[in-house]
N, C-alpha and C positions, 0 to 999 in steps of 0.2 A: 390402390393405384400401383405402388411399387412393392412387390411382395418379396422378391429375391435380393433385397438390398444387403443381406448379411454376407453375400458373396463379394460385393463390391467394397472397396476401401471406404472408410468413413471420410466425410468431407471436413477438412480442417477449418478452423475459424479464421479464415482470411477474407479480405474484402474482394480481391481479384485473383483470378487464376489464368495463367497463360494457356495457350492451346494445348501444349504438351502436358501440362498439369491436368487440364480438364480431360484430355484423352486418357490419361492414366487413371483418373478417378472414375471414369465411366467405362473403361476397358474398351475403347473404340479408337480406331486410328484417326490421326489428325485430318487426313484428307476426307474421311467420312464426315467429320464435324463441319468442314468447309462446305461439303455438298449439302448437308442438312440445313445449313444456314440459308442456302438458296431455295430449298424446298419448303421449309417451315418458317413462316413469317414471324412466329412467336419467338424464335431463337435469334436474338440480335445482341451479340456481344459488343462491348464498347471497343471502338477502334481508335488507337492513338498512333503516335509517332510511327511513320513508315508502314501504316496500315496493320500494325500489330493488334491482335485480338486479345481482349481481356474479358474473361467470363466471370460472372458473379454467381453467388450460391444458387439463385433461382434458375440461372441458365444451366448449371450442372444438374439440378434436379429435373429440369425439363429434358435435358439430354438423356438422362436415365429413363425417364418416362417414354421418350421416343424409342430408345433402344428396346425397352420391354415390349412396346407395341409391335415393333418390327420383327425382332429376333425371337422373342418368347411367345408372343400371341399370334404371330403369323400374319399381321396386317401388311397390306401393301402401303406404299408411300401415300397414295391417294386416300386409302382407308384410314391411315393414321392421322392424316390432316383433318379428315372429317371428324374423327373421334375427338381430337384435341379441340376443334372448333365447337363441337357439341358440348364438351366438358366446360369450355370457357363460357358459352352462352348460358349453361345451367348455373354456373357460379354467379354470373351477372343477374340472372332472374332471382336467385336465392338472395343475393345482396339487396336487390330492389325490394323484395318481399320483406326482408328484415328492416329495411329503412322505413317502409310503410308501417310495420308493426311498432317500431320505435316511436314514430310520430304519433300514432294512435295512443300509445301508452302515455306519452308526454301530455297529450290532450286530456286523457282521463285524470292524470295527476293534477293538471291545472284545474279541472272541474272539482276535484276533491279538496283542493286547497281553498 
């Protein structure tokens, strides 16, 4: 997913990051982050007092993934959206498959007991 993370600063163990902190961590300008919020539905920072944005760790990781897709892999905005939605649906299907396997295993355990 993210291969060139060694070039980016490590993410501190904080709960929330301001837009300037997130932009520094991802090496992307703040106005780009605001634009990406409009384009990528997955990127939804918490908004508080005066519409201030607070990003969480998963948001910062998503920003880095978007940056990699757009800047390093040469995706368009539309292509990056599709890639992220495909990745998301694959995660959901894998999660569903794991849930099915878990319930099957629990049934087998009940039979053996």
